[in-house]
C-alpha positions in Angstrom: 19.4 63.9 9.9 21.3 60.7 9.6 20.9 58.4 6.6 22.6 55.5 8.4 20.5 52.4 9.0 19.5 51.3 12.4 18.5 48.0 14.1 16.8 49.5 17.2 14.2 52.1 16.1 10.6 51.0 15.4 9.0 53.0 12.6 5.3 53.5 12.0 6.0 52.9 8.3 8.9 52.1 6.0 8.4 53.1 2.4 10.3 51.0 0.0 11.1 52.6 -3.4 12.5 56.1 -4.1 10.6 56.8 -7.3 8.1 59.7 -7.4 5.2 57.6 -5.9 7.4 56.2 -3.1 9.0 59.6 -2.1 5.5 61.2 -2.2 4.2 58.4 0.1 7.0 59.0 2.6 6.4 62.7 2.6 2.6 62.3 3.0 3.1 59.9 6.0 5.6 62.3 7.6 3.2 65.1 7.0 0.5 63.4 9.1 2.9 62.8 11.9 4.1 59.2 11.4 7.6 58.2 12.1 8.8 57.2 8.6 11.8 55.7 6.9 12.3 55.8 3.1 14.4 52.9 1.8 16.0 52.5 -1.7 18.7 54.1 -3.8 18.0 57.8 -4.3 17.1 59.1 -7.8 20.0 60.3 -9.9 20.4 64.1 -9.7 21.0 64.8 -13.3 20.4 68.3 -14.8 20.0 68.3 -18.6 19.6 71.1 -21.1 16.7 69.4 -22.9 13.5 67.7 -21.6 13.9 64.3 -19.8 12.8 61.3 -21.9 10.0 60.4 -19.4 7.6 62.9 -18.2 4.5 62.8 -15.9 1.2 64.7 -16.7 0.0 65.6 -13.2 -3.7 66.3 -12.8 -5.2 69.0 -10.6 -5.7 66.7 -7.5 -2.0 65.6 -7.8 -1.0 69.2 -7.9 -3.0 70.0 -4.8 -1.3 67.1 -3.1 2.2 68.4 -4.0 1.2 71.8 -2.7 0.2 70.2 0.6 3.6 68.4 0.7 5.4 71.7 0.2 7.1 70.9 -3.1 5.0 72.7 -5.7 6.8 76.0 -5.7 10.2 74.5 -6.6 8.5 72.4 -9.3 6.8 75.3 -11.0 9.8 76.2 -13.2 9.7 72.6 -14.6 5.9 72.5 -15.1 4.1 73.0 -18.4 0.3 73.7 -18.1 -2.0 71.4 -20.0 -4.8 73.7 -21.2 -6.4 71.3 -23.7 -6.4 67.7 -24.9 -6.9 67.1 -28.6 -7.8 63.6 -29.7 -7.6 62.7 -33.4 -8.5 59.4 -35.1 -5.6 58.9 -37.5 -6.5 55.3 -38.3 -7.2 54.1 -41.9 -10.7 53.0 -40.9 -13.7 53.8 -43.1 -15.5 54.7 -39.8 -13.0 57.3 -38.5 -14.1 59.2 -35.4 -14.4 62.9 -35.5 -11.7 65.0 -33.9 -12.5 66.3 -30.4 -10.9 68.9 -28.2 -11.3 69.0 -24.4 -10.5 72.4 -23.0 -9.8 73.2 -19.3 -11.7 76.4 -19.6 -14.9 74.4 -20.2 -14.6 73.4 -16.5 -13.6 76.8 -15.3 -10.0 75.7 -15.0 -6.8 77.3 -16.2 -5.3 73.9 -16.8 -6.2 70.2 -16.4 -2.8 69.8 -14.8 0.9 70.1 -15.5 3.5 68.1 -17.4 6.8 67.7 -15.5 10.0 65.7 -16.3 10.3 62.7 -14.1 13.9 63.6 -13.2 12.9 67.1 -12.0 9.9 65.6 -10.0 12.1 63.0 -8.3 14.9 65.5 -7.6 12.6 68.0 -5.9 10.7 65.4 -4.0 13.8 63.7 -2.7 15.3 67.1 -1.7 12.2 67.7 0.4 12.4 64.2 1.9 15.9 64.9 3.2 14.4 67.5 5.4 11.0 66.1 6.2 11.4 62.3 6.5 12.8 61.0 9.8 15.2 58.5 8.2 16.6 57.8 4.7 18.2 54.4 4.0 19.8 54.8 0.5 20.4 51.1 0.0 18.4 48.4 -1.7 16.2 46.1 0.4 17.3 42.5 0.2 14.6 40.8 2.3 11.2 41.6 3.9 10.0 39.5 6.8 6.5 40.1 8.1 5.3 39.0 11.5 2.2 39.4 13.7 3.5 42.6 15.4 6.1 44.1 13.0 8.0 43.7 9.8 11.8 43.5 9.4 13.5 44.8 6.3 17.0 43.7 5.7 19.2 46.1 3.7 21.9 45.3 1.3 24.6 46.0 3.9 23.1 43.6 6.4 21.4 46.1 8.8 17.7 46.2 9.4 14.7 48.5 9.6 11.9 47.4 11.9 8.4 48.8 11.2 4.7 48.3 11.8 3.8 49.0 8.2 5.6 48.4 4.9 4.5 50.7 2.0 5.7 48.9 -1.1 6.3 51.4 -3.8 9.0 49.3 -5.4 7.7 48.9 -8.9 6.1 46.3 -11.1 8.4 43.5 -10.0 7.9 44.5 -6.3 9.8 42.4 -3.8 7.5 43.8 -1.1 4.4 42.4 -3.0 6.1 39.0 -3.3 7.0 39.0 0.4 3.4 39.7 1.3 2.3 36.8 -0.8 0.1 39.0 -3.0 -0.7 37.5 -6.4 -1.2 39.6 -9.6 -3.2 39.6 -12.8 -1.3 40.4 -16.0 -2.6 41.7 -19.3 -0.4 41.4 -22.3 -0.9 43.5 -25.5 2.1 42.6 -27.7 2.9 46.3 -27.6 5.8 48.5 -26.8 6.2 52.3 -26.3 8.8 54.8 -27.1 9.4 57.9 -24.8 11.3 60.8 -26.3 11.0 64.5 -27.1 11.2 66.7 -30.2 11.3 70.4 -31.2 8.7 72.0 -33.5 8.3 75.4 -35.2 4.7 76.1 -34.1 4.0 76.6 -30.4 2.1 73.8 -28.7 0.0 76.4 -26.9 -0.4 74.1 -23.9 -2.3 71.5 -26.0 -1.6 67.8 -25.6 -2.4 65.9 -28.9 -3.3 62.2 -29.0 -3.3 60.5 -32.3 -5.3 57.2 -32.1 -4.3 54.8 -34.8 -4.2 51.1 -35.5 -1.9 49.3 -32.9 -1.7 52.2 -30.4 -1.5 55.9 -29.8 1.0 58.7 -30.4 0.8 61.5 -27.8 2.8 64.7 -27.6 2.6 66.6 -24.4 3.7 70.2 -23.8 6.9 71.1 -22.0 7.8 74.5 -20.5 9.5 75.3 -23.8 6.6 76.3 -26.1 8.6 74.8 -29.1 9.3 71.4 -27.5 7.0 68.5 -26.6 7.5 65.2 -24.9 6.4 62.1 -26.8 4.9 58.7 -26.0 4.5 56.5 -29.0 2.7 53.1 -28.5 2.7 50.5 -31.3 3.2 46.8 -31.9 6.4 45.4 -30.6 7.7 44.8 -34.1 6.9 48.4 -35.1 8.6 49.9 -32.1 11.6 47.7 -32.6 11.9 49.0 -36.2 11.4 52.6 -35.1 14.2 52.3 -32.5 16.7 51.3 -35.3 16.0 54.5 -37.2 18.4 57.4 -37.0 17.2 60.8 -35.7 16.4 62.2 -39.1 14.3 59.2 -40.2 12.5 59.1 -36.9 11.7 62.8 -37.1 10.4 62.2 -40.6 8.1 59.4 -39.3 6.8 61.8 -36.6 6.3 64.5 -39.2 4.1 62.1 -41.2 2.1 61.3 -38.1 1.5 64.9 -36.9 1.3 66.6 -40.3 1.5 70.4 -40.0 -0.1 70.6 -36.6 3.2 71.6 -34.9 5.0 72.8 -38.0 8.4 71.3 -38.9 9.6 68.7 -36.4 13.3 68.2 -35.6 15.9 67.7 -32.9 14.5 64.4 -31.6 15.8 63.6 -28.1 17.1 60.3 -26.8 14.6 57.5 -27.2 13.7 54.9 -24.6 11.6 51.8 -25.4 9.7 49.8 -22.9 7.1 47.0 -23.1 3.4 47.8 -22.6 1.6 45.5 -20.2 -1.1 45.7 -17.6 -0.7 44.4 -14.1 -3.1 44.5 -11.2 -2.4 43.1 -7.7 -5.2 40.9 -6.5 -4.9 42.5 -3.1 -3.8 46.1 -2.4 -2.8 45.3 1.1 -1.9 42.2 3.2 0.6 41.0 5.8 1.6 44.4 7.1 2.1 45.6 3.6 0.2 48.3 1.5 1.1 48.5 -2.2 1.6 51.8 -3.9 1.9 52.8 -7.5 3.2 50.2 -10.0 3.6 47.6 -7.3 -0.2 47.6 -7.2 -1.2 48.5 -10.8 0.5 49.0 -14.2 -1.4 50.2 -17.2 -0.8 51.2 -20.8 0.5 54.8 -21.1 -2.8 56.3 -22.2 -4.7 59.1 -20.5 -2.2 60.3 -17.9 -3.5 57.9 -15.3 -0.5 55.9 -14.0 1.4 58.3 -11.6 -1.8 60.1 -10.7 -3.3 56.8 -9.5 -0.1 56.1 -7.5 -0.2 59.5 -5.9 -3.8 58.9 -4.9 -2.6 55.6 -3.3 -0.1 57.6 -1.3 -2.6 60.2 -0.1 -5.2 57.5 0.8 -2.6 55.6 2.8 -1.8 58.8 4.7 -5.5 59.1 5.5 -5.6 55.5 6.9 -2.4 56.0 8.9 -3.7 59.3 10.3 -6.8 57.6 11.5 -4.8 54.8 13.1 -2.5 57.2 15.0 -5.4 59.3 16.2 -7.2 56.1 17.5 -4.0 54.7 19.0 -4.0 51.7 16.6 -1.2 49.9 14.9 -1.0 51.3 11.3 -0.1 47.9 10.0 -2.8 45.9 11.6 -5.4 44.1 9.4 -8.2 46.6 10.1 -6.2 49.5 8.9 -5.0 47.6 5.8 -8.6 46.7 5.0 -9.5 50.4 5.2 -6.8 51.2 2.7 -7.9 48.5 0.3 -11.5 49.6 0.5 -10.5 53.2 -0.1 -8.6 52.3 -3.2 -10.4 49.4 -4.9 -13.0 51.3 -6.9 -10.6 53.9 -8.2 -7.9 51.4 -9.2 -10.5 49.0 -10.8 -12.3 51.7 -12.8 -9.0 53.2 -14.1 -7.3 49.8 -15.0 -10.4 48.5 -16.8 -11.0 51.7 -18.6 -7.5 52.0 -19.9 -7.4 48.3 -20.9 -10.7 48.7 -22.9 -9.4 51.9 -24.6 -6.1 50.3 -25.5 -7.8 47.1 -26.8 -10.3 49.3 -28.9 -7.2 50.7 -30.7 -6.1 47.2 -31.5 -9.3 45.9 -33.1 -10.5 46.0 -36.7 -14.0 45.0 -35.7 -16.3 47.5 -37.4 -19.0 47.7 -34.7 -16.4 48.7 -32.1 -15.0 51.3 -34.4 -18.5 52.6 -35.1 -19.2 52.7 -31.3 -16.1 54.7 -30.6 -17.0 57.2 -33.4 -20.6 57.5 -32.1 -19.4 58.3 -28.5 -17.0 61.0 -29.6 -19.6 62.5 -32.0 -22.0 62.6 -29.1 -19.5 64.3 -26.8 -18.9 67.0 -29.5 -22.7 67.7 -29.7 -23.6 67.5 -26.0 -21.6 70.0 -23.9 -22.9 68.8 -20.5 -22.0 65.2 -21.3 -18.5 66.3 -22.4 -18.0 68.2 -19.1 -19.0 65.1 -17.2 -16.4 63.0 -19.1 -13.7 65.6 -18.4 -14.6 65.7 -14.7 -14.5 61.9 -14.6 -11.0 61.9 -16.1 -9.7 64.4 -13.5 -11.2 62.9 -10.4 -11.7 59.3 -9.0 -15.2 57.8 -8.6 -14.8 58.1 -4.9 -14.0 61.0 -2.5 -10.5 62.4 -2.8 -8.1 61.7 0.0 -7.8 64.6 2.5 -4.4 65.7 1.3 -5.6 66.0 -2.3 -8.5 68.3 -1.6 -8.0 71.9 -2.5 -6.3 73.9 0.2 -9.3 76.2 0.8 -11.6 73.2 1.5 -9.3 70.6 3.0 -9.1 70.3 6.8 -6.1 71.8 8.5 
């Protein structure tokens, strides 16, 4: 397969952005028979001896999706099962919530999902794309021009890709979104997050621990090494700035104070990466021959493992819409098909972005009634097993039917 750009071929879809959501979108569209190009610099192929700074907790529907795309087997050696989620109120409030543990076995599952290093996920997806996607254009897109019958994407070297549909998976500053004249809503929190990893002397046992405290949350997520966890620490911008100046020993001591003896002695902190926490929602999910995917459409605080899972549901839903268009002999970039995609994704995106926003803001408030309400809800979940199961099921699945490629293999259509 050639990776040289072309001016002559008309694609059913060009996916812009070679992050996990973008590559998965290209694979999904190719899987349903569309003629697809994937445009954007490929992910770096870097093998490291320790966990990648950024990881993704993939829920069961995302795992089923990756199985459909033929990439789950090579990902298994990099995947750590998430058997339980432990939530602890570590605030200094007088009305602290009780601790709660959500266990996958309560839903008859072996795991809620799997935690995988972003680098491993991108590398395996891109390797599959080299075989499955019709055309790879490993250059940045400089311009997107949409018309009534097609869109033209100009690459950095001056050549073009012509397509009926643009799938913009090009991140929170998406040029595709701007070219389609789609506006956004932005939520600001005056927060930043640190992604890292650390070693510990007690096995994580497949349990992800979330410490909810004033200003944000601290979450450790299992890796394939039972004595290593990935870390996401959310705090005020000033706090994160101060933590980033600490040396490894002082930062490990700070984490030890947070986690206590839950994981034993903490050490060997990995490289730290800091990034701002902000919310962004596109006012339209599709317009002008463009469908938005992943962070081009929605960005949320790193709480509850929703971000990439939401982007993968975008990818699978777009594959459904393109499938229907091809079967009906329709243009996959026409307004009717774009409206179908937007309708399919609106409720899921809205419910997740609002839910994460409310949860994050609840951690920032000192208002006693809100703290009391949070405590009452968690206490109720601990006492009422059926309600607790409903909450777990809601966290795993969207409030609408799963896209066809995300349904379990034994129930999904061939």
